[in-house]
C-alpha positions in Angstrom: 5.7 12.2 -15.1 2.9 14.2 -14.4 1.3 14.0 -11.3 -1.4 11.4 -11.1 -3.8 10.7 -7.8 -6.8 8.1 -8.1 -10.0 9.1 -6.7 -13.0 6.6 -6.7 -15.8 6.4 -4.5 -18.1 3.8 -4.6 -20.3 1.0 -3.0 -20.8 -3.1 -2.9 -21.7 -5.7 -0.8 -19.3 -7.1 1.8 -19.4 -10.2 4.0 -18.9 -10.5 7.7 -16.0 -13.1 7.0 -13.7 -10.2 5.9 -13.9 -8.1 9.1 -10.9 -10.1 10.8 -8.7 -10.2 7.3 -6.0 -7.9 6.3 -7.1 -7.9 2.7 -10.9 -7.1 1.4 -12.7 -9.3 -1.5 -9.7 -11.8 -2.1 -6.1 -11.3 -2.1 -4.9 -8.9 -5.1 -4.4 -11.5 -8.1 -0.5 -11.0 -9.4 2.5 -13.3 -9.5 3.9 -12.5 -6.3 5.4 -14.4 -3.3 3.1 -14.0 -0.1 4.5 -13.3 3.0 2.2 -13.4 5.7 2.7 -10.7 8.7 1.1 -9.7 12.0 -1.9 -7.4 10.8 -1.0 -7.5 7.1 0.3 -9.4 3.9 2.7 -8.9 1.5 2.8 -9.9 -2.5 6.5 -9.7 -3.1 8.3 -9.7 -6.4 11.8 -11.5 -6.4 12.2 -9.7 -10.0 11.7 -6.2 -9.0 13.1 -6.7 -5.4 10.0 -4.9 -4.0 6.5 -5.8 -2.6 4.2 -5.3 -5.6 1.4 -4.9 -3.0 0.7 -4.9 0.5 -2.7 -5.6 2.3 -3.8 -4.7 5.8 -6.7 -3.9 8.0 -7.2 -1.1 10.3 -9.5 -0.4 13.3 -10.1 2.3 15.4 -7.9 2.6 18.7 -8.6 4.6 21.8 -5.5 4.9 23.5 -2.6 3.9 20.5 0.8 3.1 21.6 3.9 3.4 19.5 7.4 1.8 20.6 10.5 3.4 19.9 11.7 2.4 15.9 14.4 0.2 15.2 17.5 2.0 14.4 18.0 -0.3 11.0 15.7 -2.3 8.6 16.4 -6.0 8.6 16.6 -8.5 5.6 13.7 -10.6 5.2 15.0 -14.3 5.2 11.8 -15.4 3.6 12.9 -13.8 0.3 15.0 -15.3 -2.5 16.3 -11.2 -2.9 17.4 -10.7 0.8 17.6 -7.0 0.2 19.5 -5.4 3.2 19.2 -2.1 5.0 22.5 -1.2 3.4 21.3 -2.0 0.0 19.5 1.7 -0.2 22.4 3.4 1.8 23.6 6.4 -0.4 21.3 5.9 -3.4 19.3 9.0 -2.9 16.3 7.3 -2.0 14.3 6.6 1.1 13.3 3.5 2.8 9.5 3.7 2.0 7.2 1.4 4.2 4.3 -0.1 2.3 2.6 -1.1 5.3 3.1 1.7 7.6 5.0 1.6 10.9 2.5 3.9 13.0 -0.6 2.3 11.5 0.6 -1.6 12.0 2.0 -0.8 15.3 -0.6 0.8 16.9 -3.0 -1.8 16.2 -1.1 -4.9 16.0 1.7 -4.4 18.9 5.9 -4.9 18.6 6.5 -7.6 17.1 4.6 -6.5 14.2 6.0 -3.1 14.3 9.4 -4.9 13.9 8.0 -6.8 10.7 7.2 -3.5 9.2 11.0 -2.9 9.1 11.7 -6.0 6.8 12.9 -5.1 3.7 10.3 -7.2 2.1 7.7 -4.2 3.1 10.0 -1.4 1.8 10.3 0.2 -1.9 12.3 3.3 -3.0 11.0 6.4 -2.4 12.5 9.7 -2.9 12.7 11.9 -0.2 10.1 14.6 -1.6 7.5 12.0 -2.0 7.9 9.8 1.1 8.1 13.4 3.6 5.8 15.3 1.7 2.9 13.5 -0.1 3.0 10.2 0.9 3.4 11.2 4.7 0.2 13.5 4.6 -1.8 10.2 2.8 -0.8 8.1 5.4 -1.7 10.3 8.4 -4.9 10.9 6.7 -5.7 7.3 6.0 -5.0 6.4 9.8 -7.1 8.9 11.2 -9.8 9.1 9.0 -12.8 7.4 10.6 -15.8 6.3 8.8 -18.8 5.0 11.2 -17.3 1.3 11.5 -13.8 2.7 12.2 -12.4 -0.4 9.7 -10.8 0.3 6.6 -9.1 -2.2 4.5 -5.9 -1.0 2.5 -4.1 -2.4 -0.4 -1.0 -0.2 -1.3 2.4 -0.7 -3.4 4.4 0.3 -6.3 4.4 0.8 -10.1 7.1 0.1 -12.4 7.1 1.0 -16.0 9.2 0.0 -19.1 12.1 2.3 -18.5 13.6 0.1 -15.7 15.9 1.9 -13.5 17.5 0.4 -10.5 19.5 1.2 -7.4 23.1 -0.2 -7.8 22.0 -3.3 -5.5 19.6 -4.4 -8.2 16.4 -3.1 -6.4 14.1 -1.7 -9.3 12.9 2.1 -8.9 9.1 2.6 -8.9 8.0 5.2 -11.0 4.7 5.6 -8.9 2.9 4.2 -5.9 -0.8 3.6 -5.3 -3.2 3.1 -2.2 -6.6 1.8 -1.9 -8.6 2.0 1.2 -11.9 0.7 1.7 -14.2 1.0 4.7 -17.7 0.6 6.0 -20.6 2.8 5.6 -23.9 1.6 6.6 -22.8 -2.2 6.2 -21.5 -1.5 2.8 -17.9 -0.6 1.8 -16.4 2.2 -0.1 -13.3 2.5 -2.0 -11.2 5.3 -2.4 -7.6 5.0 -4.4 -4.7 7.2 -5.0 -1.7 6.7 -7.8 1.2 9.2 -6.8 4.0 9.4 -9.1 7.9 9.6 -7.8 8.4 13.0 -8.9 5.2 14.3 -7.6 5.6 18.0 -6.6 6.2 18.1 -2.8 3.2 20.7 -2.7 0.7 18.5 -4.3 -2.5 17.4 -2.7 -3.4 14.1 -3.1 -7.2 14.4 -3.8 -6.7 16.7 -7.0 -6.4 14.3 -9.5 -8.8 11.3 -10.4 -9.0 8.1 -12.9 -10.6 4.8 -12.0 -9.8 1.6 -10.2 -9.6 -0.1 -14.1 -6.5 2.4 -14.5 -4.4 1.2 -11.6 -5.1 -2.4 -12.9 -3.9 -1.2 -16.0 -0.4 -0.2 -14.9 0.2 -2.7 -12.4 -1.5 -6.0 -14.0 -3.3 -6.9 -10.8 -6.5 -7.7 -10.4 -7.9 -5.9 -6.8 -11.0 -7.4 -5.2 -11.5 -10.6 -7.5 -13.9 -12.3 -4.9 -16.6 -9.8 -6.2 -19.2 -10.7 -8.5 -18.0 -10.2 -11.9 -20.5 -7.7 -13.1 -20.0 -5.9 -9.8 -16.5 -5.9 -9.6 -16.6 -4.6 -13.2 -18.9 -1.7 -12.8 -17.3 -0.5 -10.0 -13.8 -0.4 -11.2 -14.8 1.2 -14.5 -16.0 4.0 -12.4 -14.3 7.5 -12.4 -15.5 9.8 -9.7 
């Protein structure tokens, strides 16, 4: 699969009550089990045994504190799949956080950090993806500063019709997306990325661009569904 990265920059109207939510303009509309955590919300698929979207809210912190990572990931007993740490062992895939450890831990504390190590927050990622371009993207997002210092992120995997599973039955995504919303002069902007599993480790995420509609077409997820329809349609059709 060729490298695809989505870039979108747009403006719309935001209400004040979004400032305390881990998601922007409504939860992503999809067939998923909703799992609430401290600082992030998961839409989980029992069929794929993956989160299909994770939404979280970031804000500026002056002195971020990060405690030591746990040595193992834990089963999320709230799921039926009950994927375990060992389900990924010797699979050739890393345990890829969707809600990032550092970003959540430094904003919401130790208990929130431990929740990012629940397997409901994890997808199979090739080491060449997780440790290179995906890591650089997460680093950029958490260090990016709008005037407000506030961000909403929705991120997750993409699956195609050529289904491939780990031996444990966990489905392997063929790509991952990340959509970032921030405020500028009281109005939000959207910046979105879609990166395939087999992307070159030296690729840069800003090189390839499509629309949010394109993300919706490959995920069957309706993002920002609480926006006025005409506004949502116009924003999501844009390819910058």
